[in-house]
Every structure is written in structure tokens, then in C-alpha cells.
C-alpha positions as CSV (number, residue, x, y, z in Angstrom):
1,M,0.0,0.0,0.0
2,K,1.3,3.5,-0.9
3,W,0.6,6.9,0.4
4,A,1.4,10.1,-1.5
5,F,2.5,13.4,0.0
6,I,2.3,15.9,-2.8
7,D,4.1,19.3,-2.8
8,Y,1.5,21.0,-5.0
9,E,3.1,24.4,-4.7
10,N,6.2,22.9,-6.4
11,I,4.6,20.7,-9.1
12,N,1.3,22.7,-9.8
13,R,-0.5,19.9,-11.6
14,L,-1.8,16.4,-11.1
15,D,-3.1,15.5,-14.6
16,K,-0.4,12.9,-15.4
17,L,0.0,11.4,-11.9
18,N,-1.9,8.2,-11.4
19,L,-3.6,9.0,-8.1
20,S,-5.6,5.7,-8.1
21,A,-2.2,4.0,-7.4
22,Y,-2.4,5.4,-3.8
23,K,-4.4,4.3,-0.8
24,K,-4.1,7.8,0.7
25,I,-3.2,11.1,-1.0
26,I,-2.3,14.3,1.0
27,I,-1.9,17.4,-1.1
28,F,-0.1,20.4,0.4
29,M,-1.1,23.7,-1.1
30,G,0.6,27.1,-0.7
31,H,-1.3,29.9,1.1
32,N,-2.0,31.7,-2.2
33,Q,-3.1,28.7,-4.2
34,N,-6.8,28.5,-4.7
35,K,-7.4,25.5,-7.0
36,I,-6.1,22.1,-8.0
37,N,-5.5,21.4,-11.7
38,F,-6.6,17.9,-12.6
39,R,-7.1,18.9,-16.3
40,E,-9.0,16.2,-18.1
41,T,-8.2,13.4,-15.7
42,R,-11.1,11.2,-14.6
43,Y,-11.1,8.4,-11.9
44,N,-13.5,5.4,-12.1
45,E,-13.1,4.7,-8.4
46,N,-13.0,6.9,-5.3
47,I,-9.7,8.3,-4.2
48,N,-8.9,9.1,-0.6
49,L,-7.7,12.8,-0.9
50,T,-6.8,15.2,1.9
51,I,-5.9,18.8,1.2
52,I,-3.8,20.8,3.6
53,Q,-3.5,24.5,2.8
54,V,-0.7,26.1,4.7
55,N,-1.0,29.3,6.6
56,G,1.2,32.2,5.9
57,V,3.9,32.8,3.2
58,S,7.5,32.3,4.0
59,K,10.5,30.4,2.5
60,N,10.1,26.6,2.8
61,N,6.8,27.0,4.8
62,L,5.0,24.3,2.9
63,D,8.1,22.0,3.2
64,F,7.9,22.2,7.0
65,Y,4.2,21.3,6.9
66,L,4.9,18.3,4.6
67,S,7.8,17.2,6.8
68,Y,5.6,17.4,9.9
69,Y,2.9,15.3,8.4
70,L,5.3,12.7,7.2
71,G,6.3,12.2,10.8
72,F,2.7,12.4,12.1
73,F,1.4,9.8,9.6
74,N,4.4,7.6,10.2
75,E,2.9,6.9,13.6
76,K,-0.5,6.2,12.2
77,A,0.2,4.3,9.0
78,P,0.5,0.5,9.0
79,K,4.2,-0.5,9.0
80,E,3.9,-2.0,5.4
81,T,2.8,1.4,4.0
82,I,5.2,3.0,1.5
83,F,5.5,6.7,1.4
84,H,6.0,8.7,-1.8
85,V,7.0,12.4,-1.5
86,I,6.0,13.9,-4.9
87,S,8.0,17.1,-5.4
88,N,10.9,18.5,-7.5
89,D,12.3,20.1,-4.4
90,K,15.8,18.6,-3.7
91,G,15.5,19.8,-0.1
92,F,13.5,16.6,0.7
93,N,16.3,14.3,-0.4
94,F,17.9,13.8,3.0
95,L,14.6,13.4,4.9
96,V,13.4,10.8,2.4
97,D,16.8,9.0,2.7
98,H,16.5,9.1,6.5
99,I,12.9,7.7,6.5
100,N,13.9,5.0,4.0
101,K,16.8,3.9,6.1
102,T,15.3,4.1,9.6
103,I,11.6,3.8,9.5
104,R,9.8,2.6,6.4
105,P,10.2,2.5,2.6
106,C,10.1,6.1,1.3
107,R,10.8,7.5,-2.2
108,Q,10.8,10.9,-3.8
109,I,9.0,11.2,-7.1
110,E,10.0,14.1,-9.3
111,I,7.8,15.5,-12.0
112,I,9.8,17.1,-14.7
113,N,8.3,17.4,-18.2
114,N,7.8,13.6,-18.4
115,L,6.3,12.0,-15.3
116,D,8.1,9.2,-13.5
117,S,5.2,6.7,-14.0
118,T,6.5,4.1,-11.6
119,C,4.1,5.3,-8.9
């Protein structure tokens, strides 16, 4: 089972991401973002989607929220749950490595022009 933690402020779109591959999806939106772009994507089954819109504007604010919730949900998720951090932000590299080595499988998925479709 996989959970996605999406840095929407960084990637700005979800249309090529297969959200149905995830049991739980948490989207982190910046303070000034007011909509999510799915484009023409349709899902035949329900998806478990949570949106967290951060308060305030400051450098790395959303990253701190996402990091907090990774730790919070680590305590709640079944141990076999795999975490995917979906962001192009290289600042997550060390945290993802730490989680992967010490707690549970965790991987960062970057979305650059062509989506890594191994989700």
C-alpha cells in the first residue's frame, strides 16, 4: 500500500499522476493557491484525498508542513505502507533517505516534463 505526500506548490498539476495507485493522498497547497488542476483526468473509483493548505507565506513554509505530516502519519500508517513524496524540491532528499533507512520505505518522485510513471 502506498501513500502520496504531494508538494503541489512545487509541481502545480496532477493530470499525469496516477492518483488511483495510492491508498491515501495528501496534497499540500501554498497559502495563495486556490485551486487544484486535474485537467481532463477522470477516476473510475473513489480516491482518498486530503488537502492541507498552509497558513502564511515564507520560504520553505510548505516544506515544513509536509515534513511534519510525514512524521505524524508515520505513527498512524500501517508499517507496510510505502510513502512517496511527490516534489521536485531537492530539499526533501535527506529526509526521504532518512525515513527510508530508519523507519519505512520512502521515495521521492520528481515530476519534470515527463512524469516518472512508476508510482
